[in-house]
N, CA, C and O atoms as a GROMACS GRO file, in nm:
protein
  212
    1MET      N    1  15.378  18.677  -0.627
    1MET     CA    2  15.272  18.648  -0.532
    1MET      C    3  15.320  18.535  -0.439
    1MET      O    4  15.382  18.439  -0.484
    2ALA      N    5  15.291  18.548  -0.312
    2ALA     CA    6  15.336  18.450  -0.214
    2ALA      C    7  15.244  18.329  -0.212
    2ALA      O    8  15.125  18.338  -0.242
    3ASP      N    9  15.301  18.217  -0.175
    3ASP     CA   10  15.222  18.095  -0.160
    3ASP      C   11  15.127  18.112  -0.042
    3ASP      O   12  15.172  18.147   0.067
    4PRO      N   13  14.996  18.088  -0.058
    4PRO     CA   14  14.902  18.111   0.052
    4PRO      C   15  14.929  18.023   0.174
    4PRO      O   16  14.904  18.065   0.287
    5GLN      N   17  14.979  17.904   0.152
    5GLN     CA   18  15.011  17.815   0.264
    5GLN      C   19  15.151  17.759   0.242
    5GLN      O   20  15.168  17.654   0.180
    6PRO      N   21  15.251  17.830   0.294
    6PRO     CA   22  15.388  17.781   0.274
    6PRO      C   23  15.408  17.644   0.339
    6PRO      O   24  15.358  17.618   0.448
    7GLY      N   25  15.481  17.560   0.271
    7GLY     CA   26  15.512  17.428   0.326
    7GLY      C   27  15.400  17.328   0.314
    7GLY      O   28  15.404  17.223   0.378
    8THR      N   29  15.300  17.357   0.233
    8THR     CA   30  15.186  17.266   0.221
    8THR      C   31  15.230  17.130   0.169
    8THR      O   32  15.181  17.027   0.215
    9GLY      N   33  15.321  17.130   0.073
    9GLY     CA   34  15.367  17.002   0.018
    9GLY      C   35  15.434  16.917   0.124
    9GLY      O   36  15.412  16.796   0.130
   10GLU      N   37  15.517  16.978   0.206
   10GLU     CA   38  15.583  16.902   0.313
   10GLU      C   39  15.482  16.853   0.415
   10GLU      O   40  15.489  16.740   0.462
   11ARG      N   41  15.388  16.939   0.448
   11ARG     CA   42  15.287  16.901   0.547
   11ARG      C   43  15.203  16.785   0.494
   11ARG      O   44  15.170  16.694   0.569
   12ARG      N   45  15.170  16.789   0.366
   12ARG     CA   46  15.091  16.683   0.307
   12ARG      C   47  15.168  16.551   0.310
   12ARG      O   48  15.112  16.446   0.340
   13GLN      N   49  15.297  16.557   0.280
   13GLN     CA   50  15.378  16.436   0.282
   13GLN      C   51  15.388  16.380   0.424
   13GLN      O   52  15.374  16.259   0.445
   14SER      N   53  15.410  16.467   0.522
   14SER     CA   54  15.420  16.417   0.659
   14SER      C   55  15.286  16.361   0.705
   14SER      O   56  15.282  16.266   0.784
   15GLU      N   57  15.177  16.418   0.657
   15GLU     CA   58  15.045  16.364   0.690
   15GLU      C   59  15.030  16.223   0.632
   15GLU      O   60  14.976  16.134   0.698
   16GLN      N   61  15.077  16.203   0.509
   16GLN     CA   62  15.071  16.069   0.448
   16GLN      C   63  15.160  15.972   0.525
   16GLN      O   64  15.122  15.857   0.547
   17GLU      N   65  15.278  16.018   0.563
   17GLU     CA   66  15.368  15.931   0.641
   17GLU      C   67  15.306  15.896   0.775
   17GLU      O   68  15.316  15.782   0.821
   18ARG      N   69  15.241  15.996   0.838
   18ARG     CA   70  15.178  15.972   0.968
   18ARG      C   71  15.067  15.870   0.955
   18ARG      O   72  15.052  15.781   1.039
   19ARG      N   73  14.987  15.883   0.848
   19ARG     CA   74  14.879  15.786   0.827
   19ARG      C   75  14.934  15.646   0.804
   19ARG      O   76  14.879  15.549   0.856
   20ALA      N   77  15.041  15.634   0.727
   20ALA     CA   78  15.102  15.503   0.702
   20ALA      C   79  15.156  15.445   0.831
   20ALA      O   80  15.145  15.324   0.855
   21TYR      N   81  15.215  15.531   0.915
   21TYR     CA   82  15.269  15.485   1.043
   21TYR      C   83  15.157  15.431   1.131
   21TYR      O   84  15.169  15.322   1.188
   22TYR      N   85  15.046  15.507   1.142
   22TYR     CA   86  14.936  15.462   1.227
   22TYR      C   87  14.869  15.339   1.170
   22TYR      O   88  14.820  15.254   1.245
   23ARG      N   89  14.865  15.328   1.037
   23ARG     CA   90  14.805  15.210   0.976
   23ARG      C   91  14.887  15.085   1.010
   23ARG      O   92  14.830  14.982   1.044
   24SER      N   93  15.020  15.096   1.000
   24SER     CA   94  15.103  14.980   1.031
   24SER      C   95  15.098  14.949   1.180
   24SER      O   96  15.101  14.833   1.220
   25LYS      N   97  15.090  15.053   1.262
   25LYS     CA   98  15.083  15.032   1.407
   25LYS      C   99  14.951  14.964   1.443
   25LYS      O  100  14.948  14.878   1.531
   26ARG      N  101  14.844  15.002   1.376
   26ARG     CA  102  14.715  14.939   1.402
   26ARG      C  103  14.719  14.792   1.364
   26ARG      O  104  14.662  14.708   1.435
   27GLY      N  105  14.784  14.759   1.254
   27GLY     CA  106  14.797  14.619   1.214
   27GLY      C  107  14.873  14.537   1.317
   27GLY      O  108  14.835  14.424   1.347
   28LYS      N  109  14.980  14.595   1.370
   28LYS     CA  110  15.056  14.525   1.475
   28LYS      C  111  14.971  14.508   1.600
   28LYS      O  112  14.974  14.402   1.664
   29ASN      N  113  14.895  14.611   1.637
   29ASN     CA  114  14.810  14.601   1.755
   29ASN      C  115  14.703  14.494   1.738
   29ASN      O  116  14.673  14.422   1.833
   30LEU      N  117  14.647  14.483   1.620
   30LEU     CA  118  14.547  14.379   1.595
   30LEU      C  119  14.609  14.240   1.602
   30LEU      O  120  14.545  14.146   1.648
   31ALA      N  121  14.734  14.227   1.557
   31ALA     CA  122  14.802  14.098   1.566
   31ALA      C  123  14.827  14.060   1.711
   31ALA      O  124  14.810  13.944   1.749
   32VAL      N  125  14.865  14.157   1.793
   32VAL     CA  126  14.886  14.131   1.936
   32VAL      C  127  14.754  14.093   2.002
   32VAL      O  128  14.749  14.002   2.085
   33LEU      N  129  14.647  14.164   1.966
   33LEU     CA  130  14.515  14.131   2.020
   33LEU      C  131  14.476  13.988   1.984
   33LEU      O  132  14.426  13.914   2.069
   34ALA      N  133  14.497  13.950   1.860
   34ALA     CA  134  14.463  13.813   1.817
   34ALA      C  135  14.544  13.710   1.894
   34ALA      O  136  14.491  13.605   1.933
   35ALA      N  137  14.672  13.738   1.917
   35ALA     CA  138  14.756  13.646   1.992
   35ALA      C  139  14.707  13.633   2.137
   35ALA      O  140  14.703  13.523   2.192
   36LEU      N  141  14.670  13.745   2.199
   36LEU     CA  142  14.622  13.740   2.337
   36LEU      C  143  14.489  13.665   2.349
   36LEU      O  144  14.469  13.587   2.442
   37VAL      N  145  14.399  13.689   2.254
   37VAL     CA  146  14.271  13.619   2.256
   37VAL      C  147  14.294  13.470   2.233
   37VAL      O  148  14.232  13.387   2.299
   38GLY      N  149  14.382  13.436   2.141
   38GLY     CA  150  14.414  13.294   2.117
   38GLY      C  151  14.473  13.228   2.239
   38GLY      O  152  14.440  13.113   2.270
   39PHE      N  153  14.560  13.298   2.309
   39PHE     CA  154  14.620  13.243   2.432
   39PHE      C  155  14.514  13.223   2.540
   39PHE      O  156  14.514  13.122   2.609
   40ALA      N  157  14.423  13.320   2.554
   40ALA     CA  158  14.316  13.309   2.654
   40ALA      C  159  14.226  13.189   2.623
   40ALA      O  160  14.187  13.116   2.714
   41VAL      N  161  14.194  13.170   2.497
   41VAL     CA  162  14.109  13.056   2.457
   41VAL      C  163  14.183  12.926   2.484
   41VAL      O  164  14.122  12.829   2.531
   42LEU      N  165  14.311  12.922   2.455
   42LEU     CA  166  14.391  12.801   2.480
   42LEU      C  167  14.394  12.767   2.630
   42LEU      O  168  14.375  12.652   2.667
   43VAL      N  169  14.418  12.866   2.713
   43VAL     CA  170  14.420  12.843   2.859
   43VAL      C  171  14.283  12.796   2.906
   43VAL      O  172  14.274  12.705   2.988
   44TYR      N  173  14.177  12.856   2.855
   44TYR     CA  174  14.041  12.815   2.891
   44TYR      C  175  14.016  12.670   2.853
   44TYR      O  176  13.965  12.591   2.933
   45LEU      N  177  14.051  12.634   2.730
   45LEU     CA  178  14.025  12.497   2.685
   45LEU      C  179  14.107  12.396   2.763
   45LEU      O  180  14.057  12.289   2.797
   46VAL      N  181  14.232  12.427   2.792
   46VAL     CA  182  14.317  12.336   2.870
   46VAL      C  183  14.258  12.319   3.009
   46VAL      O  184  14.255  12.207   3.061
   47SER      N  185  14.212  12.427   3.070
   47SER     CA  186  14.156  12.415   3.205
   47SER      C  187  14.026  12.333   3.204
   47SER      O  188  14.001  12.258   3.298
   48ILE      N  189  13.946  12.347   3.102
   48ILE     CA  190  13.823  12.268   3.092
   48ILE      C  191  13.857  12.120   3.077
   48ILE      O  192  13.797  12.034   3.142
   49VAL      N  193  13.955  12.090   2.992
   49VAL     CA  194  13.995  11.950   2.971
   49VAL      C  195  14.050  11.890   3.100
   49VAL      O  196  14.019  11.775   3.133
   50ARG      N  197  14.132  11.966   3.171
   50ARG     CA  198  14.191  11.913   3.296
   50ARG      C  199  14.086  11.892   3.402
   50ARG      O  200  14.096  11.796   3.478
   51MET      N  201  13.987  11.977   3.412
   51MET     CA  202  13.881  11.961   3.512
   51MET      C  203  13.792  11.841   3.478
   51MET      O  204  13.744  11.771   3.567
   52GLY      N  205  13.770  11.820   3.350
   52GLY     CA  206  13.682  11.711   3.308
   52GLY      C  207  13.749  11.574   3.318
   52GLY      O  208  13.681  11.472   3.331
   53GLY      N  209  13.881  11.571   3.311
   53GLY     CA  210  13.951  11.443   3.306
   53GLY      C  211  13.994  11.403   3.440
   53GLY      O  212  14.055  11.298   3.457
   0.00000   0.00000   0.00000
């Protein structure tokens, strides 16, 4: 009897690899977002201090 879905094991593994890839990519994107927000806050605070002084 033939396998109803040939290559299912490989497809499942590549799906797991794809999910791991996107999970790690999302983590990197969140780190970049945090860095950009931190930089924007720093520039804002420096400009407020310079205007006030």
